[in-house]
C-alpha positions in Angstrom: 0.2 -0.2 -0.1 0.8 3.3 -1.0 1.7 5.6 2.1 -0.3 8.5 2.2 0.4 11.7 0.5 1.0 15.1 1.6 0.0 18.2 -0.5 3.5 19.4 -2.4 4.1 22.5 -4.2 7.0 23.1 -7.3 10.1 23.9 -5.6 13.6 24.6 -6.8 16.4 22.0 -5.6 20.0 21.2 -7.2 20.3 18.4 -9.2 23.6 16.3 -9.1 23.1 15.4 -13.0 25.5 12.2 -12.1 22.6 10.7 -9.8 19.5 12.1 -12.0 17.6 9.5 -13.4 16.1 9.7 -16.6 12.3 8.7 -17.8 13.0 7.5 -21.4 15.9 5.6 -22.9 17.1 7.0 -25.8 18.6 10.6 -27.1 20.0 11.7 -30.0 23.4 11.9 -29.7 24.1 14.0 -32.7 22.0 16.7 -31.0 23.9 15.9 -27.9 26.9 16.6 -29.7 25.4 20.0 -30.8 24.7 21.5 -28.3 27.8 20.9 -27.0 29.4 22.5 -29.6 27.1 25.2 -29.0 28.1 26.1 -26.0 31.9 25.8 -26.6 32.1 28.5 -28.8 30.9 30.8 -26.2 33.3 32.7 -24.3 33.1 31.2 -20.1 31.1 33.6 -19.2 28.2 33.5 -21.7 28.6 29.8 -20.9 28.4 29.6 -17.6 24.9 31.8 -17.9 23.5 29.8 -20.2 23.7 26.7 -18.8 23.3 29.0 -15.5 19.3 29.2 -17.3 18.1 26.1 -18.0 15.9 24.0 -14.8 15.3 20.9 -15.2 11.9 19.7 -14.5 11.5 16.5 -12.0 10.2 14.3 -9.8 10.6 13.5 -7.2 10.4 9.6 -7.0 11.8 6.1 -4.8 14.4 7.3 -2.2 13.5 10.6 -3.0 15.6 10.7 -6.1 15.3 13.1 -8.6 13.8 11.9 -12.0 14.3 14.2 -15.0 11.5 14.6 -17.1 13.1 16.6 -19.7 16.0 18.2 -21.1 17.9 14.9 -21.5 19.9 15.9 -24.6 21.4 18.5 -22.4 21.6 16.8 -19.1 23.9 14.5 -21.3 26.2 17.4 -23.2 27.1 18.8 -19.5 27.6 15.6 -18.3 30.5 14.7 -21.0 31.6 18.5 -20.5 32.0 17.5 -16.5 29.3 19.7 -15.3 28.0 18.6 -12.7 25.6 20.1 -10.8 22.0 22.1 -12.4 18.9 22.7 -11.0 15.8 21.3 -10.9 11.8 22.5 -10.5 10.3 19.2 -8.6 6.9 19.5 -9.6 5.5 16.3 -7.7 6.6 14.3 -5.2 6.1 10.4 -6.0 8.7 8.8 -3.3 5.7 6.7 -1.6 5.4 4.9 -4.5 7.4 1.9 -5.4 8.0 -0.3 -8.5 5.8 -0.4 -11.3 2.8 2.2 -9.6 5.6 4.3 -9.9 6.2 4.2 -13.2 2.4 4.0 -14.3 1.4 6.8 -12.9 4.6 8.2 -14.1 3.7 6.9 -17.7 -0.1 8.0 -17.2 0.9 11.6 -16.5 3.7 11.7 -20.0 5.7 11.5 -17.8 8.1 8.1 -18.5 8.3 7.0 -22.5 9.5 3.0 -21.9 10.4 2.5 -25.4 14.1 2.0 -26.6 16.1 3.3 -29.5 14.4 1.2 -32.2 11.1 2.6 -31.1 9.8 -1.0 -29.5 7.8 -0.5 -26.4 10.0 -2.6 -23.5 10.0 -3.0 -19.8 9.5 -0.1 -17.4 13.0 -2.2 -15.6 15.0 -1.6 -19.4 14.5 2.1 -18.7 18.7 3.5 -17.7 19.3 5.0 -14.3 22.0 7.3 -15.1 22.2 9.7 -17.9 25.1 7.9 -19.4 23.5 5.0 -20.3 20.9 6.3 -22.5 20.5 4.5 -26.0 21.9 6.4 -29.0 18.6 6.8 -31.3 19.3 9.0 -34.8 15.6 8.6 -35.9 15.3 11.2 -32.4 18.2 13.4 -33.8 16.2 13.5 -37.6 13.1 14.1 -36.4 14.4 17.5 -34.3 16.2 18.1 -38.2 13.3 18.3 -39.5 11.6 20.3 -37.1 14.0 22.9 -37.5 14.1 22.7 -41.4 10.7 23.3 -41.5 9.0 20.5 -41.9 6.9 20.1 -38.6 6.0 23.3 -36.2 6.8 22.5 -32.6 4.2 21.1 -30.5 4.3 20.9 -26.8 2.8 17.6 -26.5 5.4 15.0 -24.8 7.9 13.0 -26.5 6.5 14.0 -29.9 9.9 14.2 -31.8 9.8 10.7 -30.7 6.1 10.2 -33.1 7.7 11.4 -36.1 11.1 9.3 -35.1 8.9 6.7 -35.5 7.5 8.4 -39.0 10.5 8.2 -40.2 11.8 4.8 -38.8 10.3 2.5 -41.6 11.0 4.8 -44.4 14.3 4.5 -44.8 17.7 3.0 -43.3 20.2 6.2 -41.8 23.9 4.8 -41.9 25.4 7.1 -39.5 24.4 8.3 -36.0 24.2 12.3 -37.5 22.0 12.2 -40.1 22.9 13.2 -43.3 22.4 16.6 -45.2 20.1 14.5 -48.0 18.7 12.4 -45.2 17.3 15.5 -43.5 15.3 17.0 -47.3 14.2 13.7 -47.8 12.3 13.8 -44.4 11.9 16.9 -44.9 9.5 16.2 -48.1 8.0 13.3 -45.7 6.8 14.7 -42.9 5.2 17.6 -45.4 3.2 14.4 -47.3 -0.9 14.0 -45.8 0.8 10.1 -44.6 2.3 12.3 -42.1 -1.2 14.5 -41.2 -2.2 12.6 -38.0 1.0 14.1 -36.4 1.7 16.3 -34.2 2.5 19.7 -36.4 1.9 18.5 -39.3 1.8 21.5 -41.1 1.2 20.6 -44.8 3.0 20.6 -47.5 5.2 24.2 -48.4 4.6 25.5 -51.7 7.1 27.8 -53.0 
């Protein structure tokens, strides 16, 4: 039986990125590399300012560990650059929940995405325990690039880019972790076809 919960108000907390728990299995490693390149071009002060301005939305889970529910790419990029401390906004306290009850609750609130890098549904136990253990899904990177190239509009729906990744996945094979320019161009064209009209942010065909 879950322990009785108390009313909880969002609160700011210090986040140790080494201990932060992911709520999804994969990221686009090309996107992670892009973020690292972006801030490496900045001066030290600007870089610290940019990194410090990001707040990771999180949930308190079992053993009062912080589970981040967004910004996984940024978190991993920071860790790879040796940055271990960030700021989290704790949105809910689910520390009274355990095991599958915790994860089912997280999924109900759209705060968990138990799908592997091939888009297959897996057990909650396969969600990694650290950002370093996350899998690379090149199609997740492709979906982000298609959006930035105008293939579809940004949507507030959680995990919308994973839905686009699953749309592109059977259409063609990516040969590398970083999608090539030709792959992005082809995917933009596919994103504008009516077959993609069910996806979040679909904006239809673009006419010159």
